Structures are given as C-alpha cells and as structure tokens.
Biotite code that builds the C-alpha atoms (Angstrom):
import biotite.structure as struc

atoms = struc.array([
    struc.Atom([0.000, 0.000, 0.000], chain_id="A", res_id=1, res_name="UNK", atom_name="CA", element="C"),
    struc.Atom([2.737, 2.600, 0.843], chain_id="A", res_id=2, res_name="UNK", atom_name="CA", element="C"),
    struc.Atom([4.370, 1.928, -2.540], chain_id="A", res_id=3, res_name="UNK", atom_name="CA", element="C"),
    struc.Atom([1.090, 2.715, -4.314], chain_id="A", res_id=4, res_name="UNK", atom_name="CA", element="C"),
    struc.Atom([0.708, 6.011, -2.379], chain_id="A", res_id=5, res_name="UNK", atom_name="CA", element="C"),
    struc.Atom([4.289, 6.914, -3.262], chain_id="A", res_id=6, res_name="UNK", atom_name="CA", element="C"),
    struc.Atom([3.627, 6.313, -6.958], chain_id="A", res_id=7, res_name="UNK", atom_name="CA", element="C"),
    struc.Atom([0.407, 8.350, -6.862], chain_id="A", res_id=8, res_name="UNK", atom_name="CA", element="C"),
    struc.Atom([2.154, 11.241, -5.093], chain_id="A", res_id=9, res_name="UNK", atom_name="CA", element="C"),
    struc.Atom([5.016, 11.150, -7.603], chain_id="A", res_id=10, res_name="UNK", atom_name="CA", element="C"),
    struc.Atom([2.572, 11.244, -10.527], chain_id="A", res_id=11, res_name="UNK", atom_name="CA", element="C"),
    struc.Atom([0.675, 14.160, -8.934], chain_id="A", res_id=12, res_name="UNK", atom_name="CA", element="C"),
    struc.Atom([3.914, 16.107, -8.384], chain_id="A", res_id=13, res_name="UNK", atom_name="CA", element="C"),
    struc.Atom([4.938, 15.555, -12.011], chain_id="A", res_id=14, res_name="UNK", atom_name="CA", element="C"),
    struc.Atom([1.517, 16.706, -13.275], chain_id="A", res_id=15, res_name="UNK", atom_name="CA", element="C"),
    struc.Atom([1.482, 19.822, -11.072], chain_id="A", res_id=16, res_name="UNK", atom_name="CA", element="C"),
    struc.Atom([5.061, 20.673, -12.098], chain_id="A", res_id=17, res_name="UNK", atom_name="CA", element="C"),
    struc.Atom([4.195, 20.270, -15.784], chain_id="A", res_id=18, res_name="UNK", atom_name="CA", element="C"),
    struc.Atom([1.120, 22.505, -15.460], chain_id="A", res_id=19, res_name="UNK", atom_name="CA", element="C"),
    struc.Atom([3.117, 25.155, -13.601], chain_id="A", res_id=20, res_name="UNK", atom_name="CA", element="C"),
    struc.Atom([5.854, 25.237, -16.265], chain_id="A", res_id=21, res_name="UNK", atom_name="CA", element="C"),
    struc.Atom([3.315, 25.213, -19.120], chain_id="A", res_id=22, res_name="UNK", atom_name="CA", element="C"),
    struc.Atom([1.409, 28.116, -17.577], chain_id="A", res_id=23, res_name="UNK", atom_name="CA", element="C"),
    struc.Atom([4.618, 30.099, -16.972], chain_id="A", res_id=24, res_name="UNK", atom_name="CA", element="C"),
    struc.Atom([5.607, 29.670, -20.619], chain_id="A", res_id=25, res_name="UNK", atom_name="CA", element="C"),
    struc.Atom([2.321, 31.179, -21.825], chain_id="A", res_id=26, res_name="UNK", atom_name="CA", element="C"),
    struc.Atom([3.662, 34.593, -20.902], chain_id="A", res_id=27, res_name="UNK", atom_name="CA", element="C"),
    struc.Atom([2.718, 37.175, -18.372], chain_id="A", res_id=28, res_name="UNK", atom_name="CA", element="C"),
    struc.Atom([-0.444, 38.099, -20.276], chain_id="A", res_id=29, res_name="UNK", atom_name="CA", element="C"),
    struc.Atom([-1.346, 34.609, -21.529], chain_id="A", res_id=30, res_name="UNK", atom_name="CA", element="C"),
    struc.Atom([0.329, 35.161, -24.901], chain_id="A", res_id=31, res_name="UNK", atom_name="CA", element="C"),
    struc.Atom([0.417, 32.070, -27.093], chain_id="A", res_id=32, res_name="UNK", atom_name="CA", element="C"),
    struc.Atom([3.809, 32.868, -28.700], chain_id="A", res_id=33, res_name="UNK", atom_name="CA", element="C"),
    struc.Atom([6.628, 34.093, -26.477], chain_id="A", res_id=34, res_name="UNK", atom_name="CA", element="C"),
    struc.Atom([10.402, 34.531, -26.442], chain_id="A", res_id=35, res_name="UNK", atom_name="CA", element="C"),
    struc.Atom([12.606, 34.226, -23.371], chain_id="A", res_id=36, res_name="UNK", atom_name="CA", element="C"),
    struc.Atom([15.337, 36.868, -23.243], chain_id="A", res_id=37, res_name="UNK", atom_name="CA", element="C"),
    struc.Atom([18.787, 36.235, -21.708], chain_id="A", res_id=38, res_name="UNK", atom_name="CA", element="C"),
    struc.Atom([17.524, 38.255, -18.709], chain_id="A", res_id=39, res_name="UNK", atom_name="CA", element="C"),
    struc.Atom([14.848, 35.511, -18.270], chain_id="A", res_id=40, res_name="UNK", atom_name="CA", element="C"),
    struc.Atom([12.076, 37.998, -19.136], chain_id="A", res_id=41, res_name="UNK", atom_name="CA", element="C"),
    struc.Atom([9.282, 36.429, -21.164], chain_id="A", res_id=42, res_name="UNK", atom_name="CA", element="C"),
    struc.Atom([8.120, 38.703, -24.013], chain_id="A", res_id=43, res_name="UNK", atom_name="CA", element="C"),
    struc.Atom([5.666, 38.484, -26.872], chain_id="A", res_id=44, res_name="UNK", atom_name="CA", element="C"),
    struc.Atom([7.008, 36.841, -30.042], chain_id="A", res_id=45, res_name="UNK", atom_name="CA", element="C"),
    struc.Atom([5.957, 39.174, -32.868], chain_id="A", res_id=46, res_name="UNK", atom_name="CA", element="C"),
    struc.Atom([7.791, 37.313, -35.641], chain_id="A", res_id=47, res_name="UNK", atom_name="CA", element="C"),
    struc.Atom([5.791, 36.087, -38.625], chain_id="A", res_id=48, res_name="UNK", atom_name="CA", element="C"),
    struc.Atom([3.078, 37.262, -40.997], chain_id="A", res_id=49, res_name="UNK", atom_name="CA", element="C"),
    struc.Atom([0.449, 39.758, -39.803], chain_id="A", res_id=50, res_name="UNK", atom_name="CA", element="C"),
    struc.Atom([-2.531, 41.351, -41.539], chain_id="A", res_id=51, res_name="UNK", atom_name="CA", element="C"),
    struc.Atom([-2.805, 45.051, -40.795], chain_id="A", res_id=52, res_name="UNK", atom_name="CA", element="C"),
    struc.Atom([-5.782, 47.379, -41.217], chain_id="A", res_id=53, res_name="UNK", atom_name="CA", element="C"),
    struc.Atom([-5.030, 51.108, -41.224], chain_id="A", res_id=54, res_name="UNK", atom_name="CA", element="C"),
    struc.Atom([-7.732, 53.588, -40.209], chain_id="A", res_id=55, res_name="UNK", atom_name="CA", element="C"),
    struc.Atom([-6.537, 57.152, -40.858], chain_id="A", res_id=56, res_name="UNK", atom_name="CA", element="C"),
    struc.Atom([-8.138, 59.919, -38.798], chain_id="A", res_id=57, res_name="UNK", atom_name="CA", element="C"),
    struc.Atom([-8.500, 63.664, -38.993], chain_id="A", res_id=58, res_name="UNK", atom_name="CA", element="C"),
    struc.Atom([-7.839, 65.207, -42.393], chain_id="A", res_id=59, res_name="UNK", atom_name="CA", element="C"),
    struc.Atom([-6.422, 61.854, -43.568], chain_id="A", res_id=60, res_name="UNK", atom_name="CA", element="C"),
    struc.Atom([-9.728, 60.070, -42.983], chain_id="A", res_id=61, res_name="UNK", atom_name="CA", element="C"),
    struc.Atom([-10.635, 60.940, -46.611], chain_id="A", res_id=62, res_name="UNK", atom_name="CA", element="C"),
    struc.Atom([-8.131, 58.226, -47.636], chain_id="A", res_id=63, res_name="UNK", atom_name="CA", element="C"),
    struc.Atom([-10.367, 55.597, -46.081], chain_id="A", res_id=64, res_name="UNK", atom_name="CA", element="C"),
    struc.Atom([-9.493, 52.323, -44.387], chain_id="A", res_id=65, res_name="UNK", atom_name="CA", element="C"),
    struc.Atom([-6.970, 50.118, -46.186], chain_id="A", res_id=66, res_name="UNK", atom_name="CA", element="C"),
    struc.Atom([-5.064, 46.920, -45.460], chain_id="A", res_id=67, res_name="UNK", atom_name="CA", element="C"),
    struc.Atom([-1.693, 45.311, -46.035], chain_id="A", res_id=68, res_name="UNK", atom_name="CA", element="C"),
    struc.Atom([0.327, 42.314, -44.923], chain_id="A", res_id=69, res_name="UNK", atom_name="CA", element="C"),
    struc.Atom([3.434, 42.734, -42.771], chain_id="A", res_id=70, res_name="UNK", atom_name="CA", element="C"),
    struc.Atom([6.353, 40.409, -42.288], chain_id="A", res_id=71, res_name="UNK", atom_name="CA", element="C"),
    struc.Atom([7.765, 40.940, -38.810], chain_id="A", res_id=72, res_name="UNK", atom_name="CA", element="C"),
    struc.Atom([11.272, 39.874, -37.861], chain_id="A", res_id=73, res_name="UNK", atom_name="CA", element="C"),
    struc.Atom([12.387, 39.921, -34.263], chain_id="A", res_id=74, res_name="UNK", atom_name="CA", element="C"),
    struc.Atom([15.849, 39.758, -32.757], chain_id="A", res_id=75, res_name="UNK", atom_name="CA", element="C"),
    struc.Atom([15.664, 39.554, -29.004], chain_id="A", res_id=76, res_name="UNK", atom_name="CA", element="C"),
    struc.Atom([13.366, 42.337, -27.843], chain_id="A", res_id=77, res_name="UNK", atom_name="CA", element="C"),
    struc.Atom([13.628, 44.468, -31.018], chain_id="A", res_id=78, res_name="UNK", atom_name="CA", element="C"),
    struc.Atom([11.433, 43.967, -34.071], chain_id="A", res_id=79, res_name="UNK", atom_name="CA", element="C"),
    struc.Atom([10.710, 45.477, -37.483], chain_id="A", res_id=80, res_name="UNK", atom_name="CA", element="C"),
    struc.Atom([7.722, 45.051, -39.782], chain_id="A", res_id=81, res_name="UNK", atom_name="CA", element="C"),
    struc.Atom([8.087, 45.278, -43.567], chain_id="A", res_id=82, res_name="UNK", atom_name="CA", element="C"),
    struc.Atom([5.153, 45.949, -45.920], chain_id="A", res_id=83, res_name="UNK", atom_name="CA", element="C"),
    struc.Atom([4.293, 43.262, -48.475], chain_id="A", res_id=84, res_name="UNK", atom_name="CA", element="C"),
    struc.Atom([2.014, 45.380, -50.700], chain_id="A", res_id=85, res_name="UNK", atom_name="CA", element="C"),
    struc.Atom([2.705, 49.000, -49.833], chain_id="A", res_id=86, res_name="UNK", atom_name="CA", element="C"),
    struc.Atom([0.908, 52.261, -50.507], chain_id="A", res_id=87, res_name="UNK", atom_name="CA", element="C"),
    struc.Atom([1.755, 55.646, -51.944], chain_id="A", res_id=88, res_name="UNK", atom_name="CA", element="C"),
    struc.Atom([2.920, 56.687, -48.457], chain_id="A", res_id=89, res_name="UNK", atom_name="CA", element="C"),
    struc.Atom([4.969, 53.641, -47.463], chain_id="A", res_id=90, res_name="UNK", atom_name="CA", element="C"),
    struc.Atom([6.010, 51.449, -50.428], chain_id="A", res_id=91, res_name="UNK", atom_name="CA", element="C"),
    struc.Atom([6.296, 47.673, -50.661], chain_id="A", res_id=92, res_name="UNK", atom_name="CA", element="C"),
    struc.Atom([9.398, 46.389, -48.867], chain_id="A", res_id=93, res_name="UNK", atom_name="CA", element="C"),
    struc.Atom([9.738, 49.446, -46.632], chain_id="A", res_id=94, res_name="UNK", atom_name="CA", element="C"),
    struc.Atom([9.803, 49.280, -42.843], chain_id="A", res_id=95, res_name="UNK", atom_name="CA", element="C"),
    struc.Atom([6.341, 50.103, -41.581], chain_id="A", res_id=96, res_name="UNK", atom_name="CA", element="C"),
    struc.Atom([6.524, 49.462, -37.826], chain_id="A", res_id=97, res_name="UNK", atom_name="CA", element="C"),
    struc.Atom([9.466, 49.109, -35.471], chain_id="A", res_id=98, res_name="UNK", atom_name="CA", element="C"),
    struc.Atom([9.882, 48.844, -31.765], chain_id="A", res_id=99, res_name="UNK", atom_name="CA", element="C"),
    struc.Atom([11.117, 47.101, -28.689], chain_id="A", res_id=100, res_name="UNK", atom_name="CA", element="C"),
    struc.Atom([9.212, 44.722, -26.433], chain_id="A", res_id=101, res_name="UNK", atom_name="CA", element="C"),
    struc.Atom([9.353, 44.183, -22.697], chain_id="A", res_id=102, res_name="UNK", atom_name="CA", element="C"),
    struc.Atom([7.532, 41.826, -20.335], chain_id="A", res_id=103, res_name="UNK", atom_name="CA", element="C"),
    struc.Atom([4.482, 44.106, -20.123], chain_id="A", res_id=104, res_name="UNK", atom_name="CA", element="C"),
    struc.Atom([4.142, 44.552, -23.895], chain_id="A", res_id=105, res_name="UNK", atom_name="CA", element="C"),
    struc.Atom([5.975, 47.248, -25.812], chain_id="A", res_id=106, res_name="UNK", atom_name="CA", element="C"),
    struc.Atom([8.770, 49.322, -24.378], chain_id="A", res_id=107, res_name="UNK", atom_name="CA", element="C"),
    struc.Atom([8.373, 51.557, -27.432], chain_id="A", res_id=108, res_name="UNK", atom_name="CA", element="C"),
    struc.Atom([6.699, 51.211, -30.815], chain_id="A", res_id=109, res_name="UNK", atom_name="CA", element="C"),
    struc.Atom([6.663, 53.481, -33.884], chain_id="A", res_id=110, res_name="UNK", atom_name="CA", element="C"),
    struc.Atom([4.633, 53.442, -37.096], chain_id="A", res_id=111, res_name="UNK", atom_name="CA", element="C"),
    struc.Atom([5.935, 54.900, -40.359], chain_id="A", res_id=112, res_name="UNK", atom_name="CA", element="C"),
    struc.Atom([3.387, 57.273, -41.901], chain_id="A", res_id=113, res_name="UNK", atom_name="CA", element="C"),
    struc.Atom([5.599, 58.377, -44.778], chain_id="A", res_id=114, res_name="UNK", atom_name="CA", element="C"),
    struc.Atom([8.675, 56.755, -46.305], chain_id="A", res_id=115, res_name="UNK", atom_name="CA", element="C"),
    struc.Atom([10.635, 58.430, -49.053], chain_id="A", res_id=116, res_name="UNK", atom_name="CA", element="C"),
    struc.Atom([14.332, 58.833, -49.820], chain_id="A", res_id=117, res_name="UNK", atom_name="CA", element="C"),
    struc.Atom([14.169, 62.415, -48.559], chain_id="A", res_id=118, res_name="UNK", atom_name="CA", element="C"),
    struc.Atom([11.778, 62.178, -45.638], chain_id="A", res_id=119, res_name="UNK", atom_name="CA", element="C"),
    struc.Atom([10.663, 59.322, -43.374], chain_id="A", res_id=120, res_name="UNK", atom_name="CA", element="C"),
    struc.Atom([8.174, 60.079, -40.604], chain_id="A", res_id=121, res_name="UNK", atom_name="CA", element="C"),
    struc.Atom([7.932, 57.761, -37.565], chain_id="A", res_id=122, res_name="UNK", atom_name="CA", element="C"),
    struc.Atom([5.034, 58.358, -35.177], chain_id="A", res_id=123, res_name="UNK", atom_name="CA", element="C"),
    struc.Atom([5.124, 57.003, -31.596], chain_id="A", res_id=124, res_name="UNK", atom_name="CA", element="C"),
    struc.Atom([2.169, 54.765, -30.764], chain_id="A", res_id=125, res_name="UNK", atom_name="CA", element="C"),
    struc.Atom([0.040, 53.905, -27.788], chain_id="A", res_id=126, res_name="UNK", atom_name="CA", element="C"),
    struc.Atom([-0.697, 50.197, -27.855], chain_id="A", res_id=127, res_name="UNK", atom_name="CA", element="C"),
    struc.Atom([-2.978, 47.425, -26.737], chain_id="A", res_id=128, res_name="UNK", atom_name="CA", element="C"),
    struc.Atom([-2.204, 43.711, -27.037], chain_id="A", res_id=129, res_name="UNK", atom_name="CA", element="C"),
    struc.Atom([-4.962, 41.094, -26.891], chain_id="A", res_id=130, res_name="UNK", atom_name="CA", element="C"),
    struc.Atom([-4.992, 38.504, -24.128], chain_id="A", res_id=131, res_name="UNK", atom_name="CA", element="C"),
    struc.Atom([-3.507, 35.806, -26.385], chain_id="A", res_id=132, res_name="UNK", atom_name="CA", element="C"),
    struc.Atom([-1.081, 38.134, -28.212], chain_id="A", res_id=133, res_name="UNK", atom_name="CA", element="C"),
    struc.Atom([-2.528, 37.547, -31.680], chain_id="A", res_id=134, res_name="UNK", atom_name="CA", element="C"),
    struc.Atom([-4.009, 41.034, -32.076], chain_id="A", res_id=135, res_name="UNK", atom_name="CA", element="C"),
    struc.Atom([-2.285, 44.385, -31.557], chain_id="A", res_id=136, res_name="UNK", atom_name="CA", element="C"),
    struc.Atom([-3.903, 47.813, -31.833], chain_id="A", res_id=137, res_name="UNK", atom_name="CA", element="C"),
    struc.Atom([-1.615, 50.808, -32.345], chain_id="A", res_id=138, res_name="UNK", atom_name="CA", element="C"),
    struc.Atom([-2.980, 54.330, -31.883], chain_id="A", res_id=139, res_name="UNK", atom_name="CA", element="C"),
    struc.Atom([-0.895, 57.088, -33.397], chain_id="A", res_id=140, res_name="UNK", atom_name="CA", element="C"),
    struc.Atom([-1.479, 60.782, -34.041], chain_id="A", res_id=141, res_name="UNK", atom_name="CA", element="C"),
    struc.Atom([-2.992, 60.381, -37.505], chain_id="A", res_id=142, res_name="UNK", atom_name="CA", element="C"),
    struc.Atom([-4.874, 57.094, -37.078], chain_id="A", res_id=143, res_name="UNK", atom_name="CA", element="C"),
    struc.Atom([-5.056, 53.556, -35.833], chain_id="A", res_id=144, res_name="UNK", atom_name="CA", element="C"),
    struc.Atom([-3.527, 50.294, -37.069], chain_id="A", res_id=145, res_name="UNK", atom_name="CA", element="C"),
    struc.Atom([-4.886, 46.882, -36.111], chain_id="A", res_id=146, res_name="UNK", atom_name="CA", element="C"),
    struc.Atom([-2.519, 43.937, -36.557], chain_id="A", res_id=147, res_name="UNK", atom_name="CA", element="C"),
    struc.Atom([-3.843, 40.380, -36.597], chain_id="A", res_id=148, res_name="UNK", atom_name="CA", element="C"),
    struc.Atom([-1.503, 37.394, -36.641], chain_id="A", res_id=149, res_name="UNK", atom_name="CA", element="C"),
    struc.Atom([-2.036, 35.116, -39.669], chain_id="A", res_id=150, res_name="UNK", atom_name="CA", element="C"),
])
C-alpha cells in the first residue's frame, strides 16, 4: 500500500510541475507565442506574418481604411515590420513598424506614416495587445492600425 501512495504522489507532483511550467511559458499576459530573453524575461514573439488594417483619422480620414500584410522579424526584444504590398505613403518592402518589447508589452513602438528617400516620418504609438497576443492595436497621431496574426 505505501508503494502505491508513493507512486500516486510522484505522478501528482509531475503533473502539477508540468502545469506550472506550461502556464509560466504562456507569458505574463497569456500570450500564445513568447520569447525568453537572456535576462529571463518572457516577451511576446511578434515574428511572422500579420494582416494590418489602417484607419486614418483627422484630415487623412478621406483616404479611407486600407489593409496590407506585414512580415515581422524579431531579434531579441527588437522587431521590425516590412510591408508586403505597400501604398503611396509607405512602399512595398519598406519598414512600416518598429519597436522594442518588454515583459508588459511594448517598451516603445513606432509606425511609419511616410517613407521616401528624402523624408521618413515615424510616429510614436500607444498600444494594446490582446490577451492571447494575436491582435495588436496601435494608436498614433494620424490614425489607428490593427494587426492580426495570420
């Protein structure tokens, strides 16, 4: 009988340990994709393909809502997003979003509202990340961008 109790306790300890580690790896906010930095901080993994919907505001609202696809590459906490289709403001292949992540979300994030050889404009953004990390909303001075992981 004591051997059976010992086995049951061992199995329970293994299950509880597994669940604890699995939950810790989900990220502070329950993000599905994360990266562990050398500092042991767990941050959102932004790498991959994202659909983005731009909603210009103010005088730019006459442009209307438009979409694109971004390819995001991430090295450690820093990331950049490159446009796959482009627009007259930010062409195909140009950096569209860049920033740095921390364990609470973004340390800083910027959206390019104009990219040309002579003049590139980067606007700082306020941000909101969904519970699972697959949707990001960026508010900037001249609009809003909603990113959805593909």
